[in-house]
C-alpha positions in Angstrom: -45.2 -18.8 2.6 -48.5 -17.5 2.8 -47.8 -14.5 5.3 -44.8 -13.3 3.3 -44.0 -10.0 1.4 -42.1 -10.4 -2.1 -39.2 -8.3 -1.7 -39.1 -5.5 -4.8 -36.4 -3.1 -2.9 -33.6 -3.2 -0.4 -32.4 -0.8 2.2 -28.7 -0.4 2.8 -27.0 0.1 6.2 -24.8 2.9 7.5 -22.1 2.8 10.0 -24.2 4.7 12.4 -27.5 6.6 13.0 -26.2 9.5 14.6 -25.6 12.7 12.7 -22.2 13.4 13.6 -21.0 10.4 12.7 -22.6 10.1 9.6 -20.8 13.2 8.1 -17.6 11.8 9.4 -18.0 8.5 7.4 -19.1 10.5 4.4 -16.2 13.0 4.8 -13.7 10.0 4.9 -15.1 7.7 2.4 -15.2 11.4 -0.3 -11.7 11.8 0.7 -10.4 8.2 0.1 -12.9 8.5 -3.0 -11.1 11.4 -4.6 -7.6 10.5 -3.8 -8.1 6.9 -5.2 -9.4 8.7 -8.5 -6.7 11.5 -8.4 -4.1 9.0 -8.1 -4.9 6.6 -10.5 -6.1 9.2 -13.2 -2.3 10.4 -12.7 -0.9 7.2 -13.6 -3.1 6.7 -16.6 -2.0 10.3 -17.9 1.8 9.9 -17.2 2.1 6.2 -18.7 0.1 7.7 -21.8 2.1 10.9 -22.1 5.4 9.3 -21.7 6.7 7.5 -24.5 9.1 5.5 -22.3 6.4 3.7 -20.3 4.9 2.0 -23.5 6.0 -1.4 -22.5 3.5 -4.3 -21.5 4.1 -3.7 -17.7 2.9 -0.6 -18.0 0.1 -1.4 -20.0 -0.9 -3.8 -17.7 -0.6 -1.0 -14.6 -2.5 1.6 -16.8 -5.7 -1.1 -17.1 -5.2 -2.0 -13.4 -5.9 1.7 -12.5 -8.8 2.3 -14.9 -10.1 -1.0 -13.2 -9.5 0.5 -9.9 -11.4 3.9 -10.8 -14.7 1.7 -11.9 -14.3 -0.9 -8.6 -14.1 2.1 -6.3 -17.1 4.2 -8.0 -19.7 1.1 -7.7 -19.7 1.1 -4.3 -18.6 4.6 -2.6 -20.7 7.3 -4.3 -23.6 5.5 -3.1 -22.3 4.9 0.0 -21.8 8.7 0.7 -25.6 9.1 -0.2 -26.4 6.5 2.3 -24.4 8.1 5.2 -25.2 11.6 4.1 -28.8 11.8 3.3 -30.0 8.6 4.7 -31.0 7.8 1.7 -31.1 3.8 1.8 -33.2 2.7 -0.8 -31.9 1.1 -3.5 -34.2 -0.9 -5.9 -33.8 -4.4 -7.4 -32.3 -3.5 -10.6 -29.9 -1.3 -8.8 -28.6 -3.7 -6.4 -28.0 -6.8 -9.4 -26.4 -4.2 -11.1 -24.3 -3.4 -8.2 -23.4 -6.9 -7.5 -22.6 -7.6 -11.0 -20.0 -4.8 -11.2 -18.2 -5.6 -7.8 -17.8 -8.9 -9.2 -16.6 -8.2 -12.2 -14.3 -5.7 -11.3 -12.6 -8.2 -8.6 -12.7 -10.9 -10.9 -11.2 -9.2 -13.7 -8.7 -7.5 -11.3 -7.7 -10.5 -10.1 -6.9 -12.1 -13.4 -5.5 -9.2 -14.2 -2.8 -9.4 -11.1 -1.9 -12.9 -12.7 -1.3 -12.0 -15.9 1.1 -9.3 -14.6 2.6 -11.8 -12.7 3.2 -13.6 -16.1 4.4 -10.7 -17.8 7.2 -10.2 -14.9 8.2 -13.9 -15.0 9.0 -13.9 -19.2 10.7 -10.4 -18.5 13.1 -11.9 -15.9 13.5 -15.7 -16.7 12.9 -15.4 -20.6 14.0 -12.1 -21.5 15.5 -12.5 -24.9 12.0 -13.9 -25.9 10.4 -11.2 -23.9 9.2 -9.1 -27.0 8.5 -11.7 -29.1 6.0 -13.4 -26.3 4.5 -10.0 -24.7 3.8 -8.8 -28.1 1.0 -5.9 -28.1 -1.3 -8.2 -29.7 -1.2 -10.6 -26.9 -1.2 -8.3 -24.2 -4.4 -7.0 -25.5 -5.9 -10.1 -25.9 -4.9 -11.2 -22.3 -6.8 -8.2 -21.2 -9.8 -8.8 -23.1 -9.7 -12.5 -21.7 -10.0 -11.3 -18.1 -12.5 -8.8 -18.6 -14.9 -11.6 -20.8 -14.0 -13.8 -18.2 -14.9 -11.3 -15.3 -18.2 -10.6 -17.3 -19.1 -14.5 -17.4 -18.3 -15.1 -13.7 -20.1 -11.7 -12.2 -23.1 -13.0 -14.9 -23.5 -16.4 -13.7 -23.3 -15.9 -9.7 -25.4 -12.6 -10.3 -28.2 -14.4 -12.3 -28.1 -17.3 -9.4 -28.6 -15.1 -6.9 -31.5 -13.3 -8.3 -32.9 -16.3 -9.3 -34.1 -16.8 -5.5 -37.1 -15.4 -3.9 -36.4 -12.4 -1.1 -39.5 -12.7 1.2 -38.0 -12.1 4.4 -36.7 -8.9 5.5 -35.5 -6.2 3.0 -32.2 -5.0 5.1 -29.1 -5.4 3.6 -26.6 -5.4 6.5 -24.2 -3.8 4.2 -23.3 -0.4 2.9 -23.3 -2.1 -0.8 -25.4 -5.2 -2.2 -23.4 -8.3 -2.0 -23.9 -11.8 -2.6 -23.5 -13.0 1.2 -26.0 -10.4 2.7 -28.7 -11.4 -0.1 -28.6 -14.8 0.6 -29.4 -14.1 4.1 -32.2 -12.7 3.2 -33.6 -15.1 1.2 -36.7 -17.8 1.7 -35.1 -20.3 -1.2 -32.9 -22.9 -0.6 -29.6 -21.4 -0.9 -27.5 -24.5 -0.3 -26.7 -24.7 -4.0 -25.6 -20.8 -4.6 -23.4 -21.4 -1.6 -21.6 -24.8 -2.8 -21.5 -23.1 -6.4 -19.8 -19.8 -5.0 -17.5 -21.4 -2.8 -16.8 -24.1 -5.5 -15.7 -21.3 -8.2 -14.1 -19.0 -6.1 -11.7 -22.1 -4.6 -11.0 -22.8 -8.6 -10.6 -18.9 -10.1 -8.8 -17.7 -6.3 -6.7 -20.5 -5.8 -6.0 -21.1 -9.3 -4.5 -17.6 -10.0 -3.0 -17.7 -6.3 -1.1 -21.0 -7.6 -0.1 -19.4 -10.9 1.3 -16.1 -9.1 3.2 -18.1 -6.5 4.8 -20.6 -8.9 5.4 -17.5 -11.3 7.7 -15.5 -8.5 9.2 -18.8 -7.0 10.7 -18.9 -10.3 11.7 -15.1 -10.8 13.5 -15.3 -7.3 15.7 -18.3 -8.1 16.4 -16.5 -11.5 17.1 -13.1 -10.0 19.1 -14.5 -7.1 21.4 -16.1 -10.0 22.5 -12.5 -11.6 26.3 -11.5 -10.9 25.6 -7.8 -9.1 23.4 -6.3 -6.7 22.3 -3.6 -8.9 20.6 -6.3 -11.2 19.1 -7.7 -8.4 17.7 -4.1 -7.1 16.6 -3.5 -10.6 14.6 -6.8 -10.9 13.0 -6.5 -7.3 11.9 -3.2 -7.9 9.6 -3.9 -10.8 8.3 -7.3 -8.7 7.7 -5.7 -5.1 5.0 -3.3 -6.0 3.1 -5.8 -7.5 3.6 -8.6 -4.8 2.4 -6.2 -2.2 -1.0 -5.3 -4.6 -1.6 -9.3 -4.8 -0.8 -9.7 -1.2 -3.4 -6.6 0.0 -6.0 -7.8 -2.7 -6.1 -11.8 -2.1 -6.2 -11.3 1.7 -9.1 -8.6 1.7 -10.7 -10.8 -0.5 -9.8 -13.9 1.7 -11.1 -12.3 5.3 -14.2 -11.8 3.4 -14.9 -15.2 1.9 -13.4 -17.1 4.5 -14.8 -15.8 7.7 -17.8 -17.5 9.3 -20.4 -14.7 8.9 -23.7 -16.3 10.5 -22.6 -14.7 13.8 -20.1 -12.0 13.1 -21.0 -8.8 14.2 -22.5 -6.4 11.8 -20.0 -3.8 12.0 -17.1 -6.7 11.7 -18.5 -7.3 8.6 -18.8 -4.1 7.2 -15.3 -2.8 7.9 -13.9 -6.2 6.5 -15.8 -5.2 3.3 -14.2 -1.8 3.6 -11.0 -3.1 3.4 -12.0 -5.6 0.3 -14.1 -3.1 -2.0 -12.4 -0.1 -0.9 -8.5 -0.1 0.2 -7.2 -2.0 -2.8 -8.2 0.2 -5.1 -6.6 3.3 -2.7 -3.7 1.7 -1.8 -2.8 0.9 -5.7 -1.7 4.3 -6.8 0.5 4.9 -3.6 2.4 1.4 -4.1 3.2 2.2 -7.5 4.1 5.8 -6.9 6.2 5.1 -4.2 7.7 1.9 -5.4 8.7 2.5 -8.8 11.0 4.6 -9.9 10.2 5.2 -13.5 6.5 6.5 -12.5 8.0 8.9 -9.8 10.5 10.1 -12.3 7.5 10.5 -15.4 5.2 12.1 -12.8 7.8 14.5 -11.8 7.9 15.3 -15.8 4.3 15.8 -16.1 3.9 18.2 -13.1 7.2 20.3 -14.6 5.4 20.2 -18.1 2.1 21.2 -16.7 3.4 24.0 -14.2 5.5 25.3 -17.1 2.5 25.4 -19.6 0.6 27.2 -17.0 2.9 29.9 -16.0 3.3 30.4 -19.7 -0.6 31.1 -20.0 -0.5 33.4 -17.4 2.4 35.5 -18.7 0.5 35.9 -22.0 -2.7 36.4 -20.2 -1.1 39.3 -18.6 0.9 40.8 -21.5 -2.6 40.6 -23.3 -4.3 42.2 -20.3 -1.7 45.1 -20.1 -1.8 46.0 -24.0 -5.6 46.3 -24.5 -5.0 48.6 -21.1 -2.7 51.0 -23.0 
């Protein structure tokens, strides 16, 4: 293309150019970000501190919370800078890093949710063999396998995307860099990229969804055979939070990847991306703290212990102050 200019940096897009709305969007994103970090950090702290929660199920919940903090940190801080300071510029390297980390976190979270379904299946359907099958070594190996798979998946698609030439507009119609938005800016043939993304996403997401569905079919058929309602409630209490998180994550991801993007309005695309990149990390700690009795009890226990320690520090400081005065 003789009259084209090679793109060296991109311009991200905010929801509005009006100052008041930009401030409002910044406050909303910042509140969600802080709430997400606080909730997930609280879950991580409680699981580490409480010895009762040192089980495979809570080990995976801990990893999910750490992953959610990383996931939302990739997009929201930069979005707040865009909204508040109108600093829309992101370098080619920064855009590539953002795409890589978003895809890595999304793929790893999906694989981790699949592993958690496997954990629930073994715990409920094969309880006598649970501690033999779900050993600490196996749990660590499965977690590392999900992270390594996410690294490979993110590396392949990020490399394929930035192997293209960008010589059209450098305005990314999104508040963070994502692959569909960049493909629209490419002057190369993107058919191969679109086919590889569709096929790989169908295999990974479809395979994980099928495995999760199959696991819960066996789980529910086993739970319904339990003799008492108390056993039903105990089994469902450990499964329902995971099911809700899977529904939120997969439905939001499907809304982004399966919708027709060619003629969809800009604001619609950006709002759907919020549900994909921001809402799942925000809702995960809420769902687990509201639905999981052990985590709620541990949180109150840690909070009471912290308040008691803080009260003792104040009393000791007060006594020391008056002793010095006297």
